[in-house]
C-alpha positions in Angstrom: -35.8 51.2 -91.7 -34.9 47.9 -92.1 -34.9 45.8 -95.7 -36.9 43.0 -96.0 -34.2 41.3 -96.7 -32.5 42.0 -93.3 -35.5 41.2 -91.3 -35.3 38.2 -92.8 -31.6 37.7 -91.9 -32.4 38.9 -88.5 -35.4 36.2 -88.3 -33.5 33.4 -89.5 -30.7 33.9 -87.1 -33.1 34.5 -84.2 -34.3 31.1 -84.9 -31.3 29.6 -85.3 -30.1 30.6 -82.3 -33.1 29.6 -80.6 -32.7 26.1 -82.0 -29.6 25.7 -80.9 -30.6 26.8 -77.3 -33.0 24.2 -77.2 -30.8 21.7 -78.5 -28.3 22.6 -75.6 -30.7 21.9 -73.3 -31.9 19.0 -74.4 -28.4 17.6 -74.7 -27.6 18.9 -71.4 -30.9 17.0 -70.1 -30.0 13.9 -71.4 -26.5 13.6 -69.6 -26.6 10.5 -67.5 -26.0 11.4 -63.6 -23.0 10.6 -62.1 -23.2 7.1 -60.3 -22.3 6.7 -56.8 -19.7 4.1 -55.7 -21.6 1.5 -53.2 -19.3 0.4 -50.6 -18.8 -3.4 -49.9 -20.8 -4.9 -46.9 -18.4 -4.3 -43.6 -17.2 -7.5 -42.2 -16.4 -7.3 -38.3 -14.3 -10.1 -36.8 -15.9 -10.4 -33.3 -14.6 -13.0 -30.9 -17.2 -13.2 -28.6 -14.9 -15.6 -26.3 -12.9 -14.1 -23.8 -8.9 -14.1 -23.9 -7.5 -16.9 -22.9 -5.1 -16.5 -19.6 -2.4 -18.3 -18.5 -2.0 -20.1 -15.2 -1.9 -17.9 -12.2 1.4 -17.0 -10.5 2.9 -14.8 -7.9 4.0 -11.6 -9.3 7.3 -12.2 -7.2 9.1 -14.8 -5.8 11.2 -15.3 -2.7 12.7 -17.8 -0.3 14.1 -15.9 2.7 15.4 -17.5 6.3 17.4 -14.7 7.6 15.6 -12.1 9.6 16.3 -8.9 11.4 14.2 -8.2 14.3 13.3 -4.4 15.3 10.3 -2.2 17.0 9.6 1.2 15.0 7.6 2.5 17.4 8.4 3.4 21.4 9.0 6.3 23.5 11.3 7.4 26.1 11.5 10.5 28.6 12.3 12.5 25.4 8.7 12.5 25.4 6.4 10.8 27.1 7.8 7.8 28.0 9.4 6.8 31.7 12.7 5.6 30.9 15.4 8.0 29.6 16.8 6.8 25.6 19.4 4.8 27.2 17.6 2.1 29.1 15.1 2.1 26.2 18.0 1.1 24.0 19.6 -1.2 26.5 16.0 -3.1 27.1 15.8 -4.0 23.4 19.2 -5.2 23.2 19.1 -7.1 25.9 15.7 -9.1 24.8 16.9 -10.1 21.2 15.9 -7.1 19.0 18.6 -6.1 16.2 17.5 -2.9 15.7 15.1 -0.2 17.2 13.8 3.2 16.0 13.3 5.1 19.0 10.2 7.2 18.1 9.8 10.3 20.6 6.8 12.8 20.1 8.3 15.6 17.6 12.0 14.8 18.6 14.1 13.0 16.1 16.7 10.6 17.6 19.6 10.5 15.7 21.7 7.1 15.9 25.2 9.2 16.1 23.8 10.6 19.8 23.9 6.9 20.9 26.2 5.5 18.8 27.8 4.0 21.7 25.0 1.9 22.7 25.1 0.0 19.1 26.9 -3.2 19.0 27.7 -5.9 16.0 24.4 -7.2 16.7 22.2 -3.9 17.4 21.8 -0.8 15.7 20.0 2.4 15.8 17.4 3.8 13.4 16.4 7.5 13.1 13.1 7.8 14.3 10.2 10.7 14.9 6.6 10.6 15.7 5.4 13.3 13.7 2.5 14.4 16.1 -0.2 16.8 14.7 -3.8 17.7 15.8 -6.8 17.9 13.6 -10.6 18.4 14.1 -9.9 17.9 17.8 -8.2 14.3 17.1 -4.8 12.9 17.2 -3.0 12.0 14.1 0.6 10.4 14.1 2.7 9.5 11.3 6.3 7.9 12.2 9.2 9.2 9.9 11.9 6.4 9.9 15.5 6.8 8.7 14.9 10.5 8.5 17.8 13.3 8.3 16.2 15.8 10.8 13.2 16.9 12.9 9.9 17.4 11.0 7.5 18.4 14.0 4.0 18.5 13.3 1.6 21.0 14.3 -2.3 22.0 14.1 -4.1 21.3 11.1 -7.5 22.3 9.5 -8.1 18.9 8.4 -6.9 15.1 9.1 -5.9 14.6 5.9 -4.2 17.7 5.6 -2.4 16.3 8.7 -1.4 13.0 7.2 -0.2 14.6 4.0 1.9 16.9 5.9 3.6 14.3 7.9 3.8 11.7 5.0 5.1 14.1 2.2 7.9 15.9 5.0 8.8 12.1 5.6 9.4 11.6 1.7 11.1 14.8 1.5 14.0 13.8 3.7 14.4 10.2 1.9 12.8 8.6 5.1 10.2 5.7 5.3 6.6 6.8 6.6 4.4 4.9 9.3 0.8 5.7 9.7 0.1 5.0 13.0 -2.8 3.6 14.9 -6.0 4.7 12.8 -8.1 3.5 15.9 -6.6 5.4 18.6 -9.2 7.9 19.8 -11.0 6.8 17.0 -9.3 9.5 14.8 -8.7 8.2 11.4 -11.5 7.0 8.9 -10.8 4.7 6.0 -11.3 7.9 3.8 -8.6 9.8 5.8 -6.3 7.0 5.4 -6.6 6.9 1.7 -5.3 10.4 1.4 -1.9 8.5 2.5 -1.2 6.5 -0.6 2.6 6.3 -1.2 3.2 5.5 2.8 5.3 2.6 3.0 3.7 1.2 6.2 0.6 1.1 8.3 0.2 -0.3 11.6 -2.1 -3.1 11.8 -1.3 -4.5 15.2 -0.2 -2.1 18.4 0.6 -3.2 21.6 -0.8 -0.1 23.4 -3.7 -1.0 25.5 -5.9 2.2 24.1 -5.2 1.7 20.3 -8.8 -0.1 19.5 -6.7 -2.2 16.9 -9.6 -4.9 16.5 -12.0 -1.9 16.1 -16.0 -1.9 16.9 -19.3 -2.4 15.6 -18.7 0.8 13.9 -15.2 1.0 12.9 -13.2 -1.8 11.1 -10.1 -3.1 12.4 -6.9 -2.2 11.4 -6.3 -5.3 9.4 -9.4 -4.7 7.7 -8.5 -1.2 6.6 -5.3 -3.0 5.5 -7.4 -5.5 3.6 -9.3 -2.6 1.8 -6.1 -1.0 0.8 -5.0 -3.9 -0.5 -8.0 -4.3 -2.9 -7.5 -1.0 -4.2 -4.2 -2.0 -5.2 -1.8 -0.4 -2.7 1.4 -2.1 -1.9 1.5 -0.7 1.8 3.1 -3.0 4.4 1.4 -4.2 7.6 3.5 -3.5 10.6 3.3 -4.6 14.1 4.5 -2.3 17.1 4.8 -1.7 20.8 4.1 2.0 21.3 5.6 1.4 24.5 5.8 4.1 27.0 6.4 2.0 30.4 9.6 0.3 31.6 9.5 0.8 35.1 7.9 -1.4 37.6 4.9 0.5 38.2 3.0 3.4 36.9 0.9 6.2 37.9 -2.4 5.1 39.8 -5.2 4.4 37.2 -2.9 4.3 34.4 -2.7 1.2 32.3 0.3 0.3 31.1 2.1 0.2 27.7 4.5 -2.5 27.9 7.5 -3.0 25.5 8.3 -6.8 23.7 4.5 -6.9 22.2 4.8 -6.3 18.6 7.7 -6.5 16.4 9.0 -6.5 12.6 11.1 -9.2 11.2 13.0 -7.7 8.1 14.3 -9.8 5.4 18.3 -9.1 5.3 21.0 -11.1 5.1 23.4 -8.8 7.5 22.7 -6.3 10.1 23.3 -3.1 8.1 21.1 0.1 8.5 20.9 0.9 4.6 19.6 -2.3 4.5 17.0 -2.5 7.1 15.9 1.0 5.6 15.6 -0.7 2.2 13.3 -3.4 3.6 11.2 -1.0 5.3 10.7 0.9 2.3 9.9 -1.9 0.2 8.0 -3.9 2.8 10.3 -6.8 2.5 9.5 -8.0 6.1 6.6 -10.1 8.2 4.7 -8.6 11.5 4.2 -10.4 14.8 2.8 -10.1 18.4 4.4 -13.5 19.3 4.7 -16.1 16.5 8.2 -16.4 14.8 8.5 -17.7 11.1 11.7 -19.6 10.2 10.9 -19.2 6.5 9.0 -17.9 3.9 8.9 -19.0 0.3 6.9 -17.7 -2.5 7.3 -19.6 -5.9 5.4 -19.4 -9.0 1.8 -20.3 -7.8 2.7 -21.4 -4.1 2.9 -19.5 -0.9 4.6 -21.5 2.1 5.1 -20.4 5.8 7.3 -22.5 8.4 6.1 -21.3 12.1 8.5 -22.0 14.5 5.9 -23.0 17.3 3.9 -26.2 17.7 0.1 -25.6 17.3 0.5 -23.1 14.7 -2.3 -22.3 12.2 -2.1 -20.8 9.1 -5.0 -18.8 7.6 -4.3 -17.7 3.7 -6.4 -14.7 3.0 -7.0 -13.1 -0.1 -9.3 -10.0 -1.8 -12.0 -8.7 0.8 -10.1 -10.4 3.6 -11.9 -13.5 2.4 -10.1 -16.6 4.0 -9.1 -18.9 1.5 -7.7 -21.9 3.4 -6.9 -22.9 7.1 -4.2 -25.0 7.3 -2.2 -26.5 10.6 1.7 -26.9 10.2 2.5 -30.0 8.2 5.1 -33.0 9.1 7.9 -30.4 7.2 7.0 -27.7 9.6 5.5 -25.6 6.6 2.0 -24.5 5.4 1.7 -24.1 1.8 -1.3 -22.5 -0.4 -1.5 -23.2 -4.1 -3.3 -20.6 -6.5 -6.5 -21.6 -8.2 -7.1 -18.7 -10.4 -9.3 -16.4 -8.8 -7.4 -14.5 -6.3 -6.0 -10.6 -6.7 -3.3 -11.4 -4.0 -2.7 -13.7 -1.2 -1.1 -13.3 2.4 -0.5 -15.9 5.4 -2.0 -14.8 9.1 -0.3 -17.5 11.7 -2.3 -17.9 15.0 -1.7 -19.6 18.6 -4.1 -20.5 20.8 -2.9 -18.1 23.0 -4.1 -15.5 20.6 -0.1 -14.3 19.5 0.2 -14.0 15.7 2.2 -13.6 12.9 1.4 -11.6 9.3 3.3 -12.0 5.9 3.0 -9.1 3.8 0.4 -9.4 0.5 2.1 -10.9 -2.9 0.2 -10.2 -6.0 -1.0 -12.2 -8.4 -0.7 -12.3 -12.0 -1.6 -14.5 -15.1 
């Protein structure tokens, strides 16, 4: 039993604790809340003006007047031509060509085989037409400067066939030429697109069944080339014979595919197999179906060509195949285009009244 004194102490103690607790609560509730720092207003330096670009100029410069004339697509009796290889080589050698790639179907022709026919002013390149069939259509890729026969065959799709041809040519360190997209209306633009990395595209052919100019439903070979250039390709356009007939007559009802109609002129100071192959690989050439250029010059902002033939008209072409200017050969023999600033690439097409032409490669524009 607690005494009164003990009870008073207990009560007093309890009151003291309660008072102290209350004071603590009051003290706690009176502590000011923490202040949150307020960020300074964000200042953005936005320049609404477009960046200033320098004057337009060509990405590369060149001035070339020495060329090596050659043909990259022709046939002999080793496939479906009408004359033996020796006769074919002699024909080109005797008509002012400095090199020839004989491209028989499924049969690489080695320069060593016919080395006796070479001269100081005529050499032989290795060549083969890699011949494939897909979706009922012919799919052909020329292998140039290769080391051994590649061979084609049947493929499920045209695109797989094209990839086979181009990749096998490149595996040998060769130069891949995509042949005649419109032959038998075989290749669409989407088919050709899978060959990105191929160095060359036929934009003109002397073969009567190739349909170089296209039709109402299919673009011309040159229009296909324009699209690829617009998409950033560096593929070079070439002209070829695709000759099969060297004799005076052909079989009844057969349209002859004759030699001497389309060729390339490779930029090379001297006739050397390695230089020719390098020129083909890098697109250092112009193509022709009968027009001769004596000089091509690309300076900082000008593209100039010198056609040999009087009456030649030079059309300068840009993105989308747009005609930028049409100029006749001037007093100095040249036609020159000066950049305006809105071009992505520029090339020249030279035409004669009789329909013969020449094509430079496309030269890229930078700023």
